[in-house]
C-alpha positions as CSV (number, residue, x, y, z in Angstrom):
1,M,138.8,118.7,110.0
2,N,136.4,118.7,112.9
3,L,137.1,115.9,115.6
4,S,134.3,116.4,118.0
5,Y,131.0,115.3,118.0
6,T,128.1,117.8,118.1
7,E,125.7,118.3,120.8
8,E,122.9,116.2,118.9
9,Q,125.4,113.4,118.2
10,I,126.3,113.3,122.0
11,M,122.8,113.1,123.0
12,L,122.1,110.1,120.3
13,R,124.8,108.0,121.9
14,E,123.4,108.8,125.2
15,Q,120.0,107.8,124.2
16,I,121.4,104.5,122.7
17,Q,123.4,103.7,125.6
18,K,120.4,104.1,128.0
19,F,118.6,101.6,126.0
20,C,121.2,99.1,125.9
21,E,121.8,99.2,129.6
22,T,118.2,99.2,130.6
23,E,116.3,97.4,127.9
24,Y,118.7,95.2,126.4
25,D,121.0,93.2,128.4
26,F,122.5,90.0,127.8
27,Y,119.7,87.8,129.1
28,K,117.2,90.0,126.9
29,R,119.5,89.3,124.0
30,E,119.1,85.5,124.5
31,E,115.3,85.6,124.6
32,V,115.3,87.5,121.5
33,V,117.7,84.9,119.6
34,K,115.4,82.3,120.8
35,S,112.4,83.6,119.6
36,D,110.2,82.8,116.4
37,N,110.8,86.1,114.8
38,D,114.4,86.5,115.8
39,F,113.8,90.0,116.7
40,D,111.9,91.7,119.5
41,E,108.9,93.6,118.1
42,N,108.7,95.8,121.2
43,A,112.3,96.9,120.9
44,W,111.7,97.4,117.1
45,K,108.7,99.3,118.1
46,L,110.8,101.5,120.4
47,F,113.2,101.8,117.4
48,A,110.5,103.5,115.3
49,E,109.2,105.7,118.2
50,Q,112.7,107.1,118.9
51,G,113.1,108.0,115.3
52,W,116.1,105.6,114.7
53,L,114.4,103.8,111.9
54,S,113.9,107.1,109.9
55,M,117.1,109.1,111.1
56,S,119.2,108.3,108.1
57,F,116.6,108.9,105.5
58,S,116.4,112.3,103.5
59,E,113.8,114.7,104.5
60,E,112.3,114.2,101.1
61,S,111.7,110.7,101.9
62,G,110.3,111.4,105.5
63,G,113.6,111.1,107.4
64,F,115.8,113.2,109.5
65,G,118.4,113.7,106.9
66,F,121.3,112.2,109.5
67,G,124.4,110.5,108.0
68,P,127.2,108.0,108.2
69,I,128.4,109.8,111.6
70,E,125.1,109.2,113.3
71,L,124.8,105.7,112.0
72,S,128.3,104.9,113.2
73,I,127.5,105.9,116.5
74,L,124.3,103.8,116.8
75,F,126.1,100.8,115.4
76,E,129.3,101.4,117.7
77,E,126.7,101.2,120.7
78,F,125.0,98.2,119.3
79,G,128.2,96.3,119.0
80,K,128.8,96.9,122.7
81,T,125.7,94.9,123.8
82,L,125.6,92.7,120.6
83,V,122.0,94.1,119.6
84,I,120.6,91.6,117.3
85,E,117.5,93.7,115.5
86,P,117.5,93.7,111.7
87,Y,118.7,97.6,111.4
88,L,121.5,96.7,109.0
89,A,119.1,94.8,106.7
90,N,116.2,97.2,106.5
91,V,117.6,100.7,107.1
92,V,121.2,100.6,105.9
93,L,120.9,98.2,103.1
94,A,117.3,98.2,101.6
95,G,116.6,101.6,103.0
96,S,119.5,103.3,101.6
97,V,118.9,101.8,98.0
98,L,115.4,102.9,98.2
99,D,116.3,106.3,99.5
100,K,119.0,106.9,96.9
101,S,116.8,105.8,94.0
102,N,114.2,107.7,92.0
103,F,111.6,105.1,92.3
104,S,108.1,106.0,92.2
105,R,106.9,104.2,95.3
106,K,110.2,104.6,97.5
107,V,108.2,107.0,100.1
108,E,105.5,104.8,100.8
109,L,108.3,101.9,101.4
110,I,110.4,104.1,103.4
111,E,107.4,105.2,105.4
112,G,106.6,101.3,106.2
113,I,110.4,100.9,107.2
114,S,110.6,104.0,109.4
115,S,107.2,103.0,111.4
116,G,108.5,99.4,111.9
117,S,105.4,97.9,110.0
118,M,107.5,96.8,106.9
119,H,110.6,94.8,106.7
120,V,112.6,94.9,103.3
121,S,115.5,93.0,102.7
122,L,118.5,93.6,100.0
123,A,119.0,90.2,97.8
124,Y,122.3,90.9,96.1
125,A,124.9,88.4,97.2
126,E,125.4,84.9,95.2
127,V,127.5,81.9,96.1
128,A,129.3,81.9,92.7
129,K,130.1,85.3,92.5
130,S,131.7,86.1,95.7
131,N,132.3,89.8,95.8
132,E,131.4,90.5,92.2
133,Y,128.0,92.1,93.0
134,L,127.6,93.9,89.8
135,T,127.5,90.7,87.7
136,P,125.0,88.6,89.1
137,S,123.8,85.5,87.5
138,T,120.3,86.2,88.4
139,N,118.6,87.1,85.1
140,L,115.5,89.4,84.2
141,S,114.3,87.9,80.7
142,V,112.8,90.1,77.9
143,E,109.3,88.8,79.0
144,N,110.2,90.1,82.6
145,K,110.7,86.7,84.2
146,L,113.2,86.7,86.9
147,N,115.4,83.4,87.6
148,G,118.2,82.9,89.6
149,T,119.3,82.2,93.6
150,K,120.4,84.9,96.0
151,S,122.4,83.7,99.3
152,L,123.0,85.6,102.7
153,V,119.9,87.6,102.6
154,L,119.8,89.5,105.9
155,N,116.4,89.4,107.8
156,G,115.0,87.6,104.4
157,K,112.6,85.2,106.7
158,N,110.8,88.4,108.0
159,A,110.8,90.5,104.9
160,S,107.7,91.9,103.4
161,K,109.6,93.1,100.3
162,L,112.8,92.2,98.5
163,I,115.1,94.3,96.4
164,V,116.7,92.1,94.1
165,S,119.7,92.6,91.9
166,C,119.6,91.0,88.2
167,I,120.8,91.3,84.7
168,K,118.3,92.2,82.0
169,N,119.5,92.9,78.5
170,N,123.3,92.8,79.7
171,E,122.2,95.7,81.9
172,F,122.3,95.7,85.8
173,H,119.1,96.2,87.2
174,L,117.3,96.3,90.9
175,V,114.0,95.1,91.2
176,L,111.2,95.0,93.9
177,V,109.7,91.3,94.5
178,D,107.1,90.3,96.8
179,P,108.4,87.1,98.7
180,S,104.9,85.5,98.5
181,A,105.0,85.6,94.6
182,E,104.6,82.3,92.6
183,G,108.0,81.1,91.9
184,V,109.6,82.7,94.9
185,S,111.0,80.3,97.8
186,F,113.6,80.1,100.3
187,N,115.4,78.5,103.1
188,S,116.0,80.5,106.3
189,F,119.0,79.7,108.5
190,K,121.2,81.5,111.4
191,T,124.6,82.8,111.0
192,I,127.4,82.1,113.6
193,D,126.5,85.6,115.4
194,E,122.7,84.7,115.5
195,Q,121.8,86.7,112.6
196,T,118.7,85.4,110.4
197,C,119.5,85.0,106.8
198,A,117.6,83.3,103.9
199,E,118.6,81.9,100.5
200,F,116.0,82.8,97.7
201,T,115.3,81.0,94.8
202,F,113.3,82.6,91.8
203,E,111.8,80.5,89.2
204,N,109.9,82.6,86.4
205,V,108.7,85.1,88.8
206,N,106.8,87.7,87.1
207,I,108.1,91.4,87.5
208,D,106.0,94.3,86.4
209,G,107.6,97.2,84.7
210,E,106.5,99.6,87.6
211,D,108.8,96.9,90.0
212,V,112.2,98.3,88.7
213,I,113.7,100.3,91.0
214,A,116.7,101.5,88.9
215,Y,118.7,100.2,86.3
216,G,122.2,100.8,84.3
217,E,124.7,103.1,86.0
218,E,122.1,104.7,88.6
219,A,121.5,101.0,90.0
220,S,124.9,100.0,90.0
221,N,125.9,103.2,92.1
222,I,123.0,103.0,94.4
223,L,124.1,99.4,95.3
224,I,128.0,100.2,95.5
225,E,126.9,103.2,98.0
226,A,124.6,101.0,100.0
227,L,127.2,98.2,100.7
228,N,129.9,101.0,101.4
229,L,127.5,102.4,104.0
230,A,127.1,99.0,105.3
231,T,130.6,98.1,105.7
232,L,131.0,101.2,107.5
233,C,128.3,100.4,109.8
234,V,129.5,96.7,110.9
235,S,133.0,98.1,111.0
236,A,131.5,100.5,113.6
237,E,129.7,97.7,115.3
238,A,133.2,95.8,115.5
239,V,134.8,98.7,116.8
240,G,131.9,98.5,119.7
241,C,132.7,94.9,120.3
242,M,136.6,95.5,120.4
243,L,135.9,98.2,123.2
244,S,133.7,95.9,125.4
245,C,136.3,92.9,125.1
246,Y,139.1,95.1,126.3
247,Q,137.0,96.6,129.2
248,K,135.1,93.5,130.4
249,T,138.9,91.4,130.0
250,V,140.7,94.1,132.3
251,Q,137.7,94.1,134.9
252,Y,137.8,90.3,135.0
253,T,141.3,90.2,135.4
254,K,141.2,92.4,138.3
255,E,138.8,90.2,140.1
256,R,140.1,86.8,139.1
257,E,142.8,85.7,141.4
258,Q,145.6,83.0,141.1
259,F,148.5,82.6,143.6
260,D,146.8,85.2,146.2
261,Q,146.8,88.0,143.6
262,P,144.9,89.4,140.6
263,I,145.9,88.0,137.5
264,S,146.1,91.6,136.3
265,N,149.3,91.9,138.2
266,F,151.0,89.3,135.8
267,Q,153.1,90.9,133.2
268,V,152.6,88.8,130.3
269,L,148.7,89.3,130.7
270,Q,149.3,92.9,130.7
271,H,151.0,93.0,127.5
272,R,148.0,91.1,126.0
273,M,145.7,93.7,127.5
274,V,147.9,96.5,126.3
275,D,147.8,95.1,122.5
276,M,143.8,94.9,122.7
277,F,143.9,98.6,124.1
278,I,146.0,99.8,121.1
279,D,144.2,97.8,118.4
280,S,140.7,99.2,119.8
281,E,142.2,102.9,119.9
282,L,143.7,102.4,116.3
283,A,140.1,100.9,115.3
284,K,138.5,104.1,116.9
285,S,140.7,106.3,114.9
286,L,140.2,104.6,111.5
287,L,136.2,104.6,112.0
288,F,136.5,108.4,112.9
289,K,138.1,109.2,109.7
290,A,136.1,106.9,107.4
291,M,132.9,108.0,108.5
292,L,134.0,111.7,108.0
293,E,135.2,110.8,104.7
294,V,131.8,108.9,103.8
295,D,130.0,112.0,105.2
296,S,131.7,114.4,103.0
297,N,131.5,112.1,99.8
298,S,135.3,112.1,99.4
299,E,136.5,110.4,96.5
300,N,138.9,108.6,98.8
301,K,136.0,107.2,101.1
302,Y,136.0,103.6,99.7
303,K,139.6,103.5,100.4
304,H,139.0,104.8,104.1
305,V,136.1,102.5,104.6
306,S,138.4,99.7,103.4
307,A,141.4,100.4,105.6
308,L,138.9,100.3,108.6
309,K,137.2,96.8,107.5
310,S,140.8,95.4,107.1
311,H,142.0,96.4,110.4
312,V,138.7,95.3,112.5
313,G,138.5,92.4,110.2
314,K,142.2,91.1,111.5
315,Y,142.6,92.6,114.7
316,G,138.9,92.6,116.0
317,K,139.1,88.6,115.9
318,L,142.6,88.9,117.7
319,S,141.2,91.0,120.4
320,A,138.1,88.9,120.8
321,Q,140.6,85.8,120.7
322,N,142.8,87.0,123.6
323,A,139.7,88.1,125.6
324,V,138.3,84.5,125.5
325,Q,141.8,83.1,126.1
326,L,142.2,85.4,129.2
327,H,138.8,84.6,130.4
328,G,139.9,80.7,130.5
329,G,136.8,78.2,130.3
330,M,134.3,81.1,131.0
331,G,135.3,82.7,127.8
332,V,134.0,79.9,125.5
333,S,130.7,79.5,127.7
334,E,127.0,80.5,126.1
335,E,126.7,82.2,129.4
336,M,129.0,84.9,129.2
337,M,129.2,87.7,126.4
338,I,132.8,87.1,125.6
339,G,132.3,84.4,123.3
340,H,129.7,86.0,121.5
341,Y,131.9,88.9,120.8
342,L,134.4,86.4,119.2
343,K,131.4,85.1,117.1
344,K,130.5,88.5,116.1
345,M,133.9,89.5,115.0
346,V,134.1,86.3,112.9
347,A,130.8,87.1,111.0
348,V,132.1,90.8,110.5
349,D,135.1,89.9,108.9
350,A,133.2,87.8,106.4
351,M,130.6,90.4,105.7
352,F,131.1,92.6,102.7
353,G,134.7,91.1,101.9
354,N,136.9,90.2,104.5
355,A,140.0,91.8,105.7
356,D,142.3,90.4,102.9
357,F,139.9,91.4,100.4
358,H,139.8,95.2,101.6
359,L,143.4,95.2,102.1
360,K,143.8,94.9,98.1
361,N,141.4,97.7,97.8
362,I,143.5,100.3,100.1
363,G,146.3,100.0,97.4
């Protein structure tokens, strides 16, 4: 097993780090969060120009053919600076569904995503169904009328198109829906980590036969693959958060003085930071194993992603909680990133199944 990054992957990391350091500091992020679009149009355009929006798509779809390793690198760096742009919704979720399908218009849609001119969201989750994504209550009738409600649709407010999971004749389907179509309504809201989500309701929405992306086993396999990849990506994001929590906490305790000495000299605090270091290093190892298994399409890839997700779900939150506590009152202020890392870790644990859910999947 090769445990070294290629020169191209190292260059990608450096490129993303440069962007995060020069173009996306904490104050810039706060501006983006408070904007009407909930993302930075200039940053999104830069993502397209750098090729980041197209890097994971197959060459047949106009992409660069990069895979889970490159996506993990990108999301780990995004996690360090809490990048808020809707990359997960557009490229990883909706984009990978389109790329893996045999949909006749997929190249056109992927080109729109890659250029940054189109936003596409995946509507797969339902409140009553929890993690049972392959048995949705949303129904497509024989007359091709779509009815149902989808929750937690990432970037739904900005979506030009929706990919909706539904059941028709007891068979799983993925269909393309225009959010402006008659019978479609939605409510937009923010999650704890400032992501934009929406709940969509469909009432007798007409679906053309040409808008069926996939059905049956093909559709279910495509969705499972997309969600597994997304789980890997948010876990990589969590690893970036854990590393930053540890590094920022060590730096703060060296600068903060109590009883005429840095609080980093206190042994009980050193023990806390050692725990944070161990948890983050173990998370990095699990990430490396998981992304290699997904990249090689191993039959054990789902278990390794679940092992990673379970670890970051439990110990990522713990690391962020320790970071907040060691920063004292500053740790819970809106003006410091530490409290925002904790919010991100809470959100990551809740996405695509929490730590307990994925722990059961390992066995």
